C-alpha positions in Angstrom: -32.4 -44.0 -15.2 -33.6 -40.4 -15.6 -34.9 -41.1 -19.2 -37.3 -43.7 -17.7 -38.9 -41.3 -15.2 -42.1 -39.7 -16.6 -44.0 -39.4 -13.4 -43.6 -39.9 -9.7 -45.2 -43.3 -10.0 -42.0 -44.4 -11.9 -39.9 -43.7 -8.8 -41.9 -46.1 -6.6 -40.7 -49.0 -8.8 -37.1 -48.3 -8.1 -34.9 -49.9 -5.4 -32.9 -47.8 -3.0 -29.6 -48.4 -5.0 -31.4 -47.4 -8.2 -32.8 -44.2 -6.5 -29.2 -43.3 -5.5 -28.0 -43.8 -9.0 -30.9 -41.6 -10.3 -29.8 -38.9 -7.8 -26.4 -38.8 -9.5 -27.9 -38.6 -12.9 -30.2 -35.8 -11.8 -27.2 -33.8 -10.5 -25.4 -34.2 -13.8 -28.5 -33.0 -15.7 -28.9 -30.0 -13.4 -25.3 -28.9 -13.8 -25.4 -29.3 -17.6 -28.7 -27.6 -18.1 -28.5 -24.7 -15.5 -25.0 -23.7 -16.5 -26.3 -23.4 -20.1 -29.7 -21.7 -19.5 -28.9 -20.0 -16.2 -30.9 -20.4 -13.0 -30.8 -21.6 -9.5 -28.0 -24.1 -9.3 -26.8 -24.6 -5.7 -30.3 -24.7 -4.1 -31.4 -27.5 -6.5 -28.3 -29.6 -6.1 -29.0 -29.5 -2.3 -32.5 -31.1 -2.5 -32.0 -34.0 -4.9 -32.4 -36.8 -2.4 -35.1 -34.8 -0.4 -37.2 -34.4 -3.6 -36.9 -38.1 -4.6 -37.8 -39.2 -1.1 -40.9 -37.0 -1.0 -42.1 -38.2 -4.4 -41.3 -41.9 -3.5 -43.4 -41.7 -0.3 -46.2 -39.3 -1.2 -48.6 -39.5 -4.2 -48.5 -36.2 -6.1 -50.7 -34.5 -7.2 -53.3 -36.1 -4.9 -50.8 -35.4 -2.1 -49.9 -31.7 -2.4 -46.3 -30.7 -2.2 -45.9 -27.0 -1.7 -42.4 -25.7 -2.4 -41.5 -22.4 -0.7 -40.2 -19.9 -3.2 -39.9 -22.7 -5.8 -36.3 -21.9 -6.8 -35.4 -25.4 -5.5 -38.1 -27.2 -7.4 -36.2 -28.1 -10.6 -35.8 -31.7 -9.5 -39.5 -31.8 -8.8 -40.1 -30.6 -12.4 -37.8 -33.3 -13.7 -39.7 -36.2 -12.1 -43.3 -34.8 -12.6 -43.6 -35.2 -16.4 -41.6 -32.2 -17.5 -38.3 -33.9 -18.2 -38.7 -33.5 -22.0 -39.2 -29.8 -21.7 -36.5 -29.2 -19.0 -34.1 -27.9 -21.7 -36.5 -24.9 -22.0 -36.4 -23.8 -18.4 -36.3 -20.0 -17.9 -36.3 -19.6 -21.7 -39.0 -17.5 -23.5 -42.1 -19.7 -23.8 -40.5 -22.5 -21.8 -40.7 -23.9 -18.3 -40.7 -21.4 -15.5 -37.8 -21.4 -13.0 -40.5 -21.4 -10.2 -43.7 -23.4 -9.5 -46.6 -22.4 -11.7 -50.0 -23.9 -11.2 -50.9 -23.5 -14.9 -47.7 -25.4 -15.8 -48.5 -28.7 -14.0 -51.0 -30.2 -11.6 -48.0 -31.3 -9.5 -47.3 -27.6 -8.8 -49.8 -27.3 -6.0 -49.2 -23.6 -5.3 -47.3 -21.0 -7.3 -44.5 -19.0 -5.7 -41.5 -16.9 -6.3 -41.2 -15.0 -3.0 -40.2 -16.6 0.3 -42.2 -17.6 3.3 -45.6 -18.5 1.7 -45.5 -22.3 1.8 -46.8 -23.0 5.3 -49.8 -20.6 5.0 -50.7 -22.0 1.6 -50.2 -25.6 2.6 -52.4 -25.0 5.7 -55.1 -23.6 3.4 -54.9 -26.7 1.3 -55.0 -29.0 4.3 -58.1 -27.2 5.8 -59.9 -27.3 2.5 -59.1 -31.0 2.2 -60.6 -31.7 5.6 -63.7 -29.5 5.1 -64.4 -31.3 1.9 -63.7 -34.7 3.3 -61.0 -35.4 0.8 -58.1 -37.9 1.2 -54.4 -37.0 0.8 -51.5 -35.3 2.5 -50.2 -31.8 2.3 -46.4 -31.2 2.6 -44.8 -27.7 2.8 -41.1 -27.6 2.0 -39.5 -24.5 3.4 -35.9 -23.5 3.7 -34.4 -22.2 6.9 -33.8 -18.9 5.2 -37.5 -18.5 4.6 -38.2 -19.1 8.2 -37.0 -15.5 8.8 -40.2 -14.3 7.2 -42.9 -13.1 9.4 -45.4 -14.8 7.2 -43.8 -18.2 7.8 -44.2 -17.6 11.6 -47.8 -16.6 11.2 -48.5 -19.8 9.2 -46.7 -22.0 11.8 -48.7 -20.3 14.6 -52.0 -20.9 12.9 -51.2 -24.4 11.8 -50.3 -25.4 15.4 -53.5 -23.9 16.7 -55.8 -25.5 14.1 -54.2 -28.9 14.4 -55.0 -30.1 10.9 -52.9 -32.9 9.5 -49.9 -31.1 7.8 -46.2 -31.9 7.3 -43.7 -29.1 7.2 -40.3 -30.1 5.9 -37.7 -27.7 7.1 -34.8 -27.8 4.6 -31.9 -26.5 6.7 -28.8 -25.6 4.7 -27.8 -22.6 6.8 -28.4 -20.4 3.7 -31.0 -18.3 2.0 -29.1 -16.7 -0.9 -26.4 -15.5 1.4 -25.6 -17.1 4.8 -28.5 -16.9 7.2 -28.6 -14.3 10.0 -30.6 -13.8 13.1 -32.0 -15.6 16.1 -33.7 -18.3 14.0 -30.5 -19.2 12.3 -28.8 -19.6 15.7 -31.7 -21.7 17.0 -31.5 -24.1 14.1 -27.8 -24.3 14.5 -28.4 -25.5 18.1 -30.8 -28.1 16.8 -28.2 -29.4 14.3 -25.5 -29.6 17.0 -27.7 -31.3 19.7 -28.2 -34.7 18.1 -27.1 -36.1 21.4 -30.6 -35.6 22.6 -31.9 -38.7 20.9 -28.9 -40.7 21.9 -29.0 -39.5 25.5 -32.8 -40.2 25.7 -32.3 -43.8 24.6 -29.5 -44.4 27.1 -31.4 -42.9 30.0 -34.5 -44.9 29.3 -32.7 -48.2 28.8 -30.7 -47.7 32.0 -33.8 -46.8 34.1 -35.7 -49.8 33.0 -32.9 -52.1 34.4 -33.3 -50.6 37.9 -35.9 -51.9 40.4 -37.9 -48.7 40.4 -36.9 -47.6 37.0 -40.2 -48.0 35.2 -41.9 -45.8 37.7 -39.2 -43.2 37.5 -39.5 -43.3 33.7 -43.2 -42.8 33.8 -42.6 -39.8 36.1 -40.1 -38.3 33.7 -42.4 -38.7 30.8 -45.1 -36.8 32.6 -42.6 -33.9 32.6 -41.1 -34.6 29.2 -40.8 -30.9 28.2 -38.5 -30.2 31.1 -36.5 -33.4 30.6 -36.2 -32.8 26.9 -35.1 -29.2 27.4 -32.0 -30.4 29.3 -30.7 -32.0 26.1 -32.2 -30.3 23.1 -34.1 -27.1 22.3 -37.0 -28.6 20.3 -39.6 -27.5 22.8 -40.7 -24.5 20.7 -42.1 -26.7 17.9 -44.0 -29.0 20.2 -45.3 -26.1 22.3 -46.6 -24.7 19.0 -48.5 -27.9 18.4 -46.2 -29.8 16.1 -44.5 -33.2 16.4 -40.8 -32.5 15.8 -38.6 -35.1 14.0 -34.9 -34.5 13.3 -32.5 -33.2 12.4 -32.0 -35.8 9.7 -29.3 -36.2 7.1 -31.0 -34.7 4.0 -28.9 -36.7 1.7 -29.6 -40.1 3.2 -32.4 -41.5 1.0 -33.1 -44.5 3.1 -33.5 -42.5 6.3 -35.6 -39.9 4.6 -38.0 -42.5 3.1 -38.3 -44.3 6.4 -39.1 -41.1 8.3 -41.6 -39.7 5.7 -43.4 -43.0 5.8 -43.7 -42.8 9.6 -44.7 -39.2 9.7 -47.3 -39.7 7.0 -49.3 -41.8 9.5 -49.5 -39.0 12.1 -52.8 -37.2 12.4 -51.5 -33.9 13.5 -49.0 -31.2 12.3 -45.4 -32.3 12.1 -42.1 -30.7 11.4 -39.4 -32.8 9.8 -36.1 -31.1 10.1 -33.5 -32.1 7.4 -30.0 -30.8 7.2 -28.8 -30.5 3.6 -25.7 -29.1 1.9 -26.4 -26.3 -0.6 -24.6 -27.2 -3.9 -24.2 -30.9 -2.9 -22.3 -33.0 -5.4 -20.7 -30.1 -7.3 -17.5 -29.0 -5.8 -17.6 -25.3 -7.0 -21.2 -24.9 -5.7 -20.3 -26.5 -2.3 -17.3 -24.2 -2.0 -19.2 -21.1 -2.9 -23.0 -21.6 -2.6 -23.5 -17.8 -2.6 -21.8 -17.2 -6.0 -23.5 -20.3 -7.5 -26.9 -19.8 -6.0 -28.0 -18.4 -9.3 -25.8 -18.6 -12.4 -26.2 -16.6 -15.7 -26.9 -18.4 -18.9 -23.7 -19.4 -20.8 -25.1 -17.6 -24.0 -24.8 -14.3 -22.1 -28.4 -13.2 -22.8 -28.2 -10.8 -19.8 -25.2 -9.0 -21.2 -25.6 -5.5 -22.7 -22.6 -5.8 -24.9 -20.4 -3.3 -23.1 -18.4 -3.1 -19.9 -20.5 -0.4 -18.2 -20.9 -1.1 -14.4 -24.2 -2.4 -13.2 -26.7 0.0 -11.5 -26.3 -2.2 -8.4 -22.6 -1.7 -8.3 -22.9 2.0 -8.9 -25.4 2.3 -6.0 -23.2 0.3 -3.6 -20.0 2.2 -4.5 -21.8 5.6 -4.2 -23.3 4.7 -0.8 -19.8 3.9 0.5 -18.5 7.2 -0.7 -21.3 9.1 1.0 -21.0 7.0 4.2 -17.4 7.9 4.6 -18.4 11.5 4.9 -21.7 11.2 6.8 -21.6 8.8 9.8 -25.4 8.9 10.1 -25.8 6.8 7.0 -26.6 3.2 7.6 -27.5 0.4 5.1 -30.2 -2.2 5.4 -31.0 -5.3 3.3 -33.4 -8.2 3.5 -31.2 -11.2 3.0 -29.7 -9.7 -0.2 -26.3 -8.2 0.6 -24.7 -9.4 -2.7 -27.8 -8.8 -4.9 -28.2 -5.2 -3.7 -24.5 -4.4 -3.9 -24.1 -3.9 -0.2 -21.5 -6.5 0.6 -18.6 -4.0 0.1 -20.5 -1.6 2.4 -20.8 -4.3 5.0 -17.1 -5.0 4.9 -16.1 -1.3 5.3 -18.9 -0.4 7.8 -19.8 -3.6 9.6 -21.4 -1.7 12.5 -23.6 0.4 10.1 -24.8 -2.5 8.0 -27.9 -4.6 8.8 -29.1 -7.8 7.1 -32.5 -8.4 8.7 -33.2 -11.7 6.8 -36.1 -12.3 4.4 -38.2 -9.7 6.2 -38.9 -6.7 4.0 -41.6 -5.2 6.1 -39.4 -5.4 9.2 -36.5 -3.8 7.2 -38.6 -0.8 6.3 -40.1 -0.3 9.8 -36.6 -0.9 11.3 -35.3 1.8 9.0 -38.1 4.1 10.2 -37.0 3.6 13.8 -33.4 4.4 12.8 -34.6 7.6 11.0 -36.7 8.6 14.0 -33.6 8.6 16.1 -31.6 10.8 13.7 -29.8 8.4 11.4 -30.1 8.3 7.6 -31.1 4.8 6.7 -30.9 3.4 3.2 -33.0 0.3 2.7 -32.0 -1.6 -0.5 -34.7 -4.0 -1.6 -35.7 -5.4 -4.9 -38.7 -3.7 -6.3 -40.9 -6.8 -6.4 -39.9 -7.7 -2.8 -40.7 -4.2 -1.6 -44.4 -4.9 -2.4 -44.3 -7.0 0.8 -43.5 -4.0 2.8 -46.2 -1.7 1.5 -48.0 -1.0 4.8 -44.7 -0.3 6.5 -43.9 2.2 3.8 -47.3 3.9 4.2 -47.8 3.7 8.0 -44.3 3.8 9.4 -42.4 5.9 6.9 -44.6 8.2 4.9 -47.2 9.0 7.5 -44.4 10.2 9.8 -42.4 11.9 7.1 -39.3 10.0 8.2 -36.1 10.4 6.0 -35.8 6.8 4.9 -34.3 6.2 1.4 -35.8 3.2 -0.4 -33.4 1.9 -3.0 -35.5 -0.2 -5.3 -33.2 -2.4 -7.3 -34.5 -4.6 -10.2 -37.2 -2.1 -11.1 -38.9 -2.9 -14.4 -38.4 -6.1 -16.4 -35.8 -8.4 -14.8 -35.6 -11.2 -17.3 -35.6 -14.9 -16.7 -36.9 -14.9 -13.2 -40.1 -13.8 -14.7 -43.5 -12.7 -13.4 -42.8 -13.1 -9.7 -39.7 -10.9 -9.9 -40.5 -8.1 -12.4 -40.5 -4.7 -10.7 -43.5 -3.7 -12.7 -45.6 -2.0 -10.2 -43.6 0.3 -8.0 -44.4 3.6 -9.7 -48.1 2.8 -9.4 -48.0 1.7 -5.8 -45.7 4.5 -4.6 -46.8 7.6 -6.4 -50.1 7.9 -4.5 -48.4 8.1 -1.1 -48.2 11.5 0.6 -44.8 12.9 1.6 -42.9 10.5 -0.6 -40.5 11.6 -3.3 -40.3 9.1 -6.2 -37.4 9.3 -8.7 -35.8 7.2 -11.4 -32.4 7.7 -13.0 -32.0 7.5 -16.8 -28.4 6.2 -16.4 -25.8 5.3 -13.8 -24.4 8.9 -13.5 -27.9 10.1 -12.7 -28.3 7.3 -10.1 -25.3 8.7 -8.3 -26.7 12.2 -8.3 -30.1 11.0 -7.1 -28.7 9.0 -4.2 -26.8 12.1 -3.1 -29.9 14.1 -3.4 -32.1 11.6 -1.5 -29.8 11.8 1.5 -30.3 15.6 1.7 -34.2 15.4 1.6 -35.9 15.8 5.0 -38.5 13.2 4.3 -38.9 9.8 2.6 -37.5 9.1 -0.9 -37.7 6.1 -3.2 -35.2 5.6 -6.1 -36.1 2.9 -8.6 -33.4 1.6 -11.0 -33.2 -1.4 -13.3 -31.4 -4.7 -13.3 -28.2 -4.9 -15.4 -25.5 -2.7 -16.8 -25.7 1.1 -17.1 -25.6 2.8 -20.5 -21.9 3.7 -20.3 -21.9 7.4 -19.4 -19.0 8.9 -17.3 -20.0 8.6 -13.7 -18.9 12.0 -12.6 -20.4 13.9 -15.5 -22.6 16.9 -14.6 -23.7 18.3 -11.3 -23.5 16.4 -8.0 -27.2 16.5 -7.2 -30.6 17.1 -8.9 -33.3 19.5 -7.9 -36.2 17.7 -6.4 -39.2 17.8 -8.7 -37.3 19.2 -11.7 -37.4 17.5 -15.1 -34.7 17.9 -17.8 -35.4 18.7 -21.4 -32.9 16.6 -23.4 -34.2 17.4 -27.0 -36.3 20.3 -28.3 -39.1 19.7 -30.8 -42.4 21.2 -32.0 -44.2 18.2 -33.5 -44.4 15.9 -30.5 -42.9 15.5 -27.1 -41.9 12.2 -25.4 -41.9 12.5 -21.6 -40.0 9.4 -20.3 -38.8 8.3 -17.0 -35.9 6.0 -15.8 -34.8 3.3 -18.1 -37.2 4.4 -20.8 -35.4 7.7 -21.4 -32.5 6.5 -23.6 -34.7 4.3 -25.8 -37.0 7.4 -26.2 -34.0 9.5 -27.2 -33.0 7.0 -29.8 -36.6 6.9 -31.1 -36.7 10.7 -31.3 -33.5 10.9 -33.3 -35.0 8.5 -35.8 -37.9 10.9 -36.3 -35.7 13.9 -36.4 -33.5 12.3 -39.1 -36.7 12.2 -41.2 -37.6 15.8 -40.5 -40.1 15.4 -37.6 -39.3 17.4 -34.6 -39.7 15.2 -31.5 -38.8 16.6 -28.1 -37.7 14.4 -25.2 -38.2 15.3 -21.6 -36.6 13.2 -18.8 -39.2 13.5 -16.1 -36.8 12.2 -13.4 -39.6 12.3 -10.9 -42.9 10.4 -10.8 -43.6 12.5 -7.7 -43.6 15.4 -7.5 -44.1 15.9 -11.2 -42.4 18.8 -12.9 -45.8 20.2 -13.9 -44.3 23.3 -15.6 -42.1 21.3 -17.9 -44.8 18.8 -18.8 -47.5 21.4 -19.4 -45.1 23.5 -21.5 -44.4 20.5 -23.7 -48.1 19.8 -24.1 -48.9 23.4 -25.0 -46.0 23.6 -27.5 -46.7 20.4 -29.4 -50.3 19.3 -28.6 -49.0 15.7 -28.5 -47.5 13.9 -25.6 -46.2 10.4 -25.4 -45.2 9.0 -22.0 -42.8 6.0 -21.8 -42.2 4.0 -18.6 -40.9 0.5 -17.7 -43.8 0.1 -15.3 -47.5 -1.0 -15.7 -49.6 1.6 -17.4 -52.4 1.2 -14.8 -51.8 3.9 -12.3 -48.2 4.5 -13.4 -46.3 7.5 -14.6 -48.4 8.0 -17.7 -51.5 8.0 -15.5 -49.9 10.8 -13.4 -49.4 12.9 -16.6 -53.0 12.2 -17.7 -54.3 13.4 -14.3 -52.2 16.5 -14.6 -53.6 17.3 -18.1 -57.1 16.7 -16.8 -56.6 18.9 -13.7 -55.2 21.8 -15.8 -57.8 21.7 -18.5 -55.5 20.4 -21.3 -56.9 16.9 -21.7 -59.0 17.9 -24.7 -56.3 19.9 -26.4 -53.5 17.4 -25.9 -53.3 14.0 -27.6 -51.8 11.8 -25.0 -50.5 8.3 -25.7 -49.0 6.1 -23.0 -46.3 3.4 -23.6 -45.5 1.0 -20.8 -46.1 -2.5 -19.5 -49.5 -4.1 -20.1 -52.2 -5.0 -17.6 -50.8 -8.5 -17.3 -48.1 -10.5 -15.5 -45.2 -10.6 -17.9 -43.7 -14.0 -18.4 -40.0 -14.9 -18.2 -37.4 -14.5 -20.9 -34.3 -12.5 -21.8 -34.5 -8.9 -20.6 -33.9 -7.4 -24.1 -36.5 -9.7 -25.7 -39.1 -8.8 -23.1 -38.5 -5.1 -23.6 -38.9 -5.6 -27.4 -42.2 -7.5 -26.8 -43.4 -4.7 -24.5 -42.6 -2.0 -27.2 -39.9 -0.4 -25.0 -37.2 -0.4 -27.6 -36.5 2.6 -29.9 -38.2 0.7 -32.7 -41.2 -0.1 -30.6 -41.6 3.5 -29.5 -41.4 4.6 -33.1 -44.1 2.1 -34.1 -46.4 3.1 -31.3 -46.0 6.8 -32.2 -46.7 6.1 -35.9 -49.9 4.2 -35.0 -51.1 6.9 -32.5 -50.2 9.7 -34.9 -50.7 8.6 -38.5 -50.0 12.1 -39.8 -46.5 11.9 -38.4 -46.1 8.5 -40.1 -47.2 9.9 -43.4 -44.7 12.8 -42.9 -42.0 10.2 -42.4 -43.1 8.3 -45.5 -43.0 11.5 -47.6 -39.5 12.5 -46.4 -38.3 9.0 -46.7 
């Protein structure tokens, strides 16, 4: 069946039994392909029937279907003309694991972060109405994404404006980990109060059989909110201006198609609440939807080839050690306890661990409140997700000089998740903030030292560290802490100095050794801090060599290299020092294996050597002579 589906129009020719058979084939395809390439498995298995029903009823791309996050849109890709390329998903140059407008007209809006669908869909609906265009707009949002403030803002505005819009609430009780918070409890009440519809029918039928029943029924309908509230807590949606339908079985194709056909005829905002099972149809994923939310590729492209612990694990283990000694330490995450390495912390210190849901801005301001009351909060957030909390970092943490530690996991290139998830901007968006210390470890042992240091600083600190395994150094090697604002000279040299930060340090060391093996003296300085800079060490390297190369796994625009350029200009050394900056380009980097992306960005030892030879041809000639 799947081989015959080249567009949503092909679905409309199928009978209900054929659609059910197609759903089974799609699940087999997902399991085979995702376990090979890696990607989001459980979330896509859970929306097979929902996706088929949407495309059976609506006419994409004339009808816009907006997928929140997009990590559950693999089925959507399969039935919208991308089946032949599906084998390339998440591979370099292949299909994205998220929705991308440039990839297909069926991807009505691009996404990779949660909570954007309702706001974007409302914009599409208003634009449709202002331009007098036909068509429907559907936003598909998971219950996990409903913890986002942005989602609430979109719902509030949509109910106020009243434009024709359908919000499908895909309720599987999960984001990546099990959902937390008041919204999760509210949706649980909706799921368990199906008796409302049954009780309503029984009451109305009984009243109509009584002599005065019709009049009583009209009276009750005038006060329908009060009557309904006795049975089911759906009033919030209707008070916000939406027609509420559900909860429905999200795997019952016949029921979904019937309801979508009916809701399509409404002329006002509607919420269709569907209950799905994350990982549906694949026993391992149903049993552990957290572990199989995202799976690595079977070819092991994320592996580094050794058994060093991941930076995430080192961070989590170190925080537990520190919390055992200091009862003021608390940990916060935004719906990512496993991804940030805080699940063991939560088990050992359940009263000192807070998962706030997909609400990064709240996480940071919540941490600021904890710090204002004398605690030492550590907010662990992916670098790309922390972008959503920027104003909270500025206004609530830095302005008040509060001792909040921002642990920015996944800084730099993250691999197959691609352009929405690369932590490419944090050095640039953080180093301009007053009162904030910004540091980056070169290896896992340095991460331990920096975390200990951060929890002794009297103001805010950000630590950025990469995705994946460390470099394999002994964890307890060297001193326990680092001096704030102090760089470390790792290699001496008189011909050129590389000043690197974070994950760029070890490739820089390897590049310097290649030069040194050819008789060229290249120094390497581990800057450690993007703010405050170790001005003395950087200026000394500039004066000694007259040539500086900065290396960072961050965008060049406004990043660490820019900070060094500003320092040289401010100290009058810009003319006498040849500065070359190596880092990420002024572009959104696409998806692909992490090592390949680093190679393409010139962040490998060989890439750094090539960049130096181009920037300093005399060094290249010296290498050629000694070679």
